[in-house]
C-alpha positions in Angstrom: -27.9 3.3 12.7 -24.3 3.0 11.0 -21.4 4.4 12.9 -19.8 7.9 11.7 -15.9 8.4 12.4 -14.5 11.7 12.2 -10.9 11.4 10.4 -10.2 15.0 10.3 -7.3 16.7 12.5 -8.6 19.6 14.8 -7.4 23.0 13.5 -5.9 24.9 16.5 -3.0 27.3 16.8 -0.3 25.1 18.2 -0.9 22.3 15.4 2.0 21.2 12.9 2.2 22.6 9.8 4.2 21.4 6.7 7.2 23.6 6.9 7.1 26.8 5.0 3.4 26.9 5.5 1.6 29.6 7.2 0.7 28.7 10.6 -3.0 29.3 12.1 -4.1 32.4 13.9 -7.5 32.1 15.6 -8.5 35.5 16.9 -12.0 36.8 18.5 -13.0 40.3 16.8 -16.3 40.4 18.2 -17.2 39.2 21.9 -20.1 38.8 23.9 -18.0 39.4 27.1 -17.1 42.6 25.7 -20.5 44.1 24.9 -21.0 42.9 21.5 -24.2 41.1 20.3 -22.4 38.1 19.1 -19.0 36.1 19.1 -17.0 36.3 15.8 -13.4 35.0 15.0 -11.2 35.5 12.4 -9.7 32.2 11.2 -6.1 32.9 9.5 -4.6 29.6 7.8 -3.0 28.2 4.9 -4.6 26.3 2.0 -2.8 23.0 3.0 -3.5 23.0 6.6 -4.5 19.9 8.8 -6.8 17.5 6.8 -7.0 18.9 3.3 -7.7 18.3 -0.5 -5.0 19.2 -3.1 -6.4 20.3 -6.2 -4.2 20.0 -9.6 -3.3 23.9 -9.2 -1.2 23.0 -6.1 1.6 22.0 -8.6 0.4 22.5 -12.1 -0.1 26.2 -12.5 -2.9 26.1 -14.9 -4.7 22.9 -13.5 -8.0 22.8 -12.0 -8.7 24.5 -8.7 -10.4 23.4 -5.6 -13.6 24.5 -6.4 -13.4 22.8 -10.0 -13.1 19.3 -8.5 -15.7 16.9 -9.3 -17.2 16.2 -5.9 -18.0 12.5 -6.8 -14.1 12.0 -6.4 -14.6 12.7 -2.6 -18.0 11.2 -1.7 -19.0 7.5 -2.0 -17.1 4.1 -1.2 -13.5 4.3 0.1 -11.4 1.4 1.1 -9.2 1.8 4.1 -5.7 -0.2 3.6 -3.5 -1.4 6.0 -0.1 -0.2 4.9 1.6 -0.3 8.6 4.1 -2.7 7.0 5.4 0.0 4.7 9.0 1.3 5.9 10.3 4.9 5.0 7.4 5.1 1.8 4.9 3.0 0.2 6.3 1.4 -2.6 5.1 -0.5 -5.9 6.0 -3.6 -4.1 3.7 -2.9 -1.1 0.5 -1.8 -3.4 1.1 -5.0 -5.3 0.7 -7.2 -2.0 -2.7 -5.7 -1.8 -4.8 -7.0 -4.5 -8.1 -5.7 -2.8 -6.8 -2.4 -4.3 -7.3 -3.0 -7.6 -11.1 -1.9 -8.7 -11.0 0.5 -6.0 -11.6 4.3 -6.9 -10.7 5.8 -3.4 -8.3 4.4 -1.1 -7.0 5.6 2.0 -3.6 4.5 3.6 -3.3 3.5 7.0 0.1 3.5 7.9 2.6 3.5 10.8 1.7 7.6 10.8 -1.6 6.4 12.7 -1.0 3.0 14.0 1.8 3.9 16.1 -0.3 6.8 17.5 1.9 9.5 16.1 0.2 12.8 17.6 -0.8 14.9 14.6 -1.1 17.9 17.0 2.5 17.9 18.1 5.4 19.2 16.2 6.1 18.3 12.3 7.7 14.7 11.9 10.1 14.7 8.8 10.2 11.2 8.9 6.4 10.1 7.8 5.5 7.6 5.9 4.3 8.5 2.4 3.6 7.3 -1.3 6.8 6.7 -3.1 6.6 7.4 -6.9 6.7 4.1 -8.4 3.5 3.6 -5.8 2.0 6.6 -7.6 2.6 5.4 -11.0 0.9 2.0 -10.3 -2.1 3.8 -8.5 -2.4 5.5 -12.0 -2.0 2.3 -13.9 -5.0 0.5 -12.0 -7.1 3.2 -12.2 -7.5 4.9 -8.6 -9.2 8.2 -8.7 -8.6 9.3 -4.9 -5.8 8.6 -2.6 -5.7 9.4 1.1 -2.4 9.8 3.7 -2.5 9.8 7.3 -0.1 12.8 7.1 0.5 16.1 6.0 2.0 15.0 2.5 1.5 12.4 0.2 5.0 12.6 -0.7 8.1 11.9 1.2 9.6 15.1 3.0 11.7 16.8 0.4 11.5 14.6 -2.3 13.3 15.8 -5.1 11.1 17.1 -8.3 7.7 16.4 -6.4 7.2 13.3 -8.4 4.2 11.9 -6.5 2.6 14.9 -6.2 2.9 15.8 -10.1 2.2 11.9 -10.9 -1.3 11.9 -9.3 -2.4 15.5 -9.9 -1.1 15.4 -13.5 -3.3 12.3 -13.9 -6.3 13.2 -12.4 -5.9 11.6 -8.9 -7.3 13.9 -6.1 -4.9 13.5 -2.7 -6.5 13.8 0.7 -3.7 14.6 3.0 -3.8 15.0 7.0 -6.1 12.0 7.6 -6.5 10.9 11.3 -6.7 7.1 11.0 -6.1 6.2 14.5 -8.3 3.5 15.4 -10.0 3.0 11.9 -10.0 -0.5 11.0 -8.9 -1.2 7.3 -12.3 -2.2 5.1 -14.7 -0.3 3.3 -16.8 2.6 4.4 -18.6 5.0 2.7 -16.7 8.6 2.9 -17.6 12.3 2.7 -14.7 14.4 2.2 -15.9 18.4 1.1 -13.2 20.9 0.9 -13.8 24.6 1.4 -15.2 25.9 -2.1 -12.1 28.5 -2.6 -12.7 30.2 -6.1 -9.3 29.5 -7.8 -7.7 27.8 -4.7 -4.9 25.2 -5.0 -6.3 23.1 -2.2 -8.2 23.6 1.0 -9.2 22.1 4.5 -12.0 19.3 4.4 -13.9 17.7 7.3 -13.7 14.3 6.4 -15.8 11.3 7.7 -16.1 7.6 7.2 -19.6 5.6 8.0 -19.9 2.3 8.4 -21.3 0.1 5.7 -24.4 -2.0 7.1 -24.1 -5.7 5.9 -27.3 -6.2 3.9 -29.5 -8.7 6.1 -29.5 -12.1 4.6 -33.2 -13.6 3.7 -33.6 -16.8 5.4 
């Protein structure tokens, strides 16, 4: 049986969120211990909490909402690319050094964010590795449709004009942010990334998994 890997962040009250985004609150509203027939909790968190998908509406006011996304962009073969050599941000030159990206529809970048064991559950690190503007334009040029990154934003912190987001979303590329690729080897996998179906949502958390692709048995 092929092995599955959960590459999602755990949602918890003490988890980091992007500065300015709402924090996480998890509160029990019904409790068996207090005589209620079942345990029920209230979950409160922002649309871009933890591992999540950005919809065009995140930066384009009349863009598609998360419930309107084509799920074929989020399910299927995905390539995990070793970008651990990238410094500060992934550049066009970094991408051009990986010709295996061309022809791929879904690419997930494993950067120093994962390789250095950066704890996704402790504090917000403004020095995370992200996708630079020229790299974003290159991804558009080569026809990539889905881009994953192993921190809470696909663009560098406080990037002027949000060029990376606007370049990707404006050209129909769906970003998956907040992936935990610790321990994931580069290569091809089957991916399933299913964001919550929030009506009119600008984004939503998504449980995301990778499944090993079994090699076809060779006929003698």
